[in-house]
N, C-alpha and C positions, 0 to 999 in steps of 0.2 A: 649185737640185737638192737635192732632199729627201736627208736624211742618214739612215740606219739603223743601230740598233745590233741585233746578232743574236746568237745563243746556238744553238749546236748540242748538241743531248742528246738522247739516246738511251733508248728503253725499249720494251717491249711487255708486254701482261700478256694472259692468255685470259680469254676469254669464255663461259659456257657456252652451250652449242648447246641448239635446241629440241628438244622430244622430237618423237615420230613419231606420225603421226596413226592414231588408234584406228579400229577399223570401223564408229565411230555413223554415224548421219546426219549429214552436214554440217550440216544445221539446229539442231543441237544441238552445234554448236560444239566439235566432238568432237577439237581439238587436245590429246592427253595427254602431261604430263608424263613424262619417264624417272624420276624420282626417287618420284614421290608417286602419280602417275595421276589428277591434279586435273586439269580442262579449263583450259585459259588463259583469263585473265580479266585486263580492263584494270584498271590502277590506276583505283580510284575517285576523288581529288584529283586526279590529272591529268586525267582524265575530264571532271570538271566544269569544270577552268578552260579546257579546250579548246571547251566547251559555252557557256561564258560568252563566249568570244571570238566564237561565231556561226557556230562549225564545228558541221556535222551531226554526228550520232550517229554513222553510219556512216562517215563520213570520221574521226573522233575516233576511234573505237574501231580503225579502220583503220591509223592513224599509229602509234598505241601499240603495236600486236600488229608491225609492221614496225620498228620502233626498240626492241621488248621492254620497254616501259614504263621508257627511261630518264629520259626528262625531258618536260617540256611543249614546250619549245624543239625539241627533235628531232622529236619528234612533229610539231608544227606546221611546222617545215622541210620534213619529209617529204610532208606534205598539201599545202602550198603548191606542191610541184616536179610533183605529178600532175596528169593532166587532170581536169578537175572531174566529168565525165560517171562517169570511172572510180571517182574517190576516194570519191564520195556513192552509189556503189552500193550495194546491200545486201551485207554484210559476213559471212561466214564464214570463221573460221579456216583457214588453208591451209598446210601445210606446204613451207618452203624449198625448194627444187631441191637446194641446196647442203649440206642437212642429212643427215647419216648415224648411224648406231647410235652411233660413238665419236670423231667428230671435232670438232671446236671451230671455231667461227664468229668471225670477226675483222672489225669492223665500224669504219671509221677516219671522220674528219670534220677539217674547219677549222674553226675558230671563231674569230670576228674580235671584240674586246670594245673601241669605241670609247671615247673619252673624252668624253661628252657636259658636263661642266662646262666644256670651252673654247668651247663656243657654235659650233662650226664649220657651214657651210652644208652643202647635199647634195651640190654637188659636190665641195668639200673632204673630207668624208668617202669618198666615191666613190674619189676619188684615195688616201686613205690606205689604205683597206681593199685597194685594189690593189697597192699598195707591198707592205704585208705579205704578200699572197696569192703575188704573182711571187717574193718572197724566200722564204716557206716551200717554195714549190714547187722551186726551186733547190735549197735545203739538203736536201730529199728525194732528189732526182736525185744529188746528192754524196757522199749518206752510205748507204755500201753496207747499212748496218743497217736502212735505211729502203725499201730497194729493193722488196722484198715489199710492205709497206704501201700504198708508192706505186702499184703495180699494181692490188691491192687496191680502193684508193681509188677510180682510176680505171675500174674496173669495175663499181663499186657508184653510179655516177654523179656523183662527186666532190663529196660533201655540204659545204654552206659554209652558216655560220651567221654572223649579225651580231648581236651583242647591244650593250648600252651599259652604262658604267658613269658615276657619279656625279662621280668624282675621281681625278687622275693617283694618287693612293696607293691607290686598287682597283685600277689598271692593274698599278704595281709590285707590288703584294700577289699579282695573279692571276700575273705573270712567275715571281715566284721560288716559288709553289706550284708552276708548271709546271716548273721547273727540278727541284725535290723530286721530283717525281714521274715524272721522267724521258721528259717530253714535248718533242717538237720546238716551239721558239718564238723567236718575231721580235718585237720592240719596234721600233715607228718615231718616230723623234725629228724634228722637224720644224727645215726651217732657217728658218723665220720669215719668209718672203718674203710670205705673205697671211695674213689672219686671227687668225694665231697669235704668240706671242712664239717667237724660234729657243730652241730646246732642249724644247719643249713635246713630250710624249709625248701621241702623238695616238691610236695603237692599238696593241693587242696581239694579235698571231695565234698559234694554239696549234695544235699536229696531234698527232694519236695517235688511239688506240684509243677509241670513243664513251663506255666507259665509264670511263675514266680522264680524259678531258678534261671530263667531265661534274663530275667532284671539282674542278675548276677553276672552270669556268664556270657550274655550273648554279644558283647564287644571282642571276646578273643577267638582267635582262629583255631582250625582243625591241626592236630597235630602231623 
């Protein structure tokens, strides 16, 4: 049986809602910012990174739009979850149905950072991520402060991303930073029955608002 160390921490921060659609032709990408009237634009560095991954320009822009230019990882995860014919269709920014003039939009995700330095096999990694996911979800349901976040996360499609770190120190550092930022976190400590020594930290899972989670995991690469 696997053993898990867990931490229950809470916190949420507001993120800016998107602006409203102007009256321009959609071919002119007319999503206007509430603050300065500028049309929405993709982050050029992130867009280039996505294109270098072999993702089409339409899909890349759509992914960045729907994740608010948060990170390459978030955009890629969004893209890979969508039907190919839809995500690659011609892209024109559209107003989110949930946006309003003065509302705030909260998006949530689970991110798992596996310890690539342990050299775990694919099946082992899947099992370890499963441990982290199940127990993070249990913590979400048990903690009233995360009740609304859990509901929003489920309605948004339960976004999950798996990344990799090179060392145990990387995992512990991410775990500590998650604590400091008030995120929900769980780290899995293996019993050592297969592949890795007893006590090995195999994966850290983090849950919270996208923009806050990215401060913890944004530097790691996709698995």
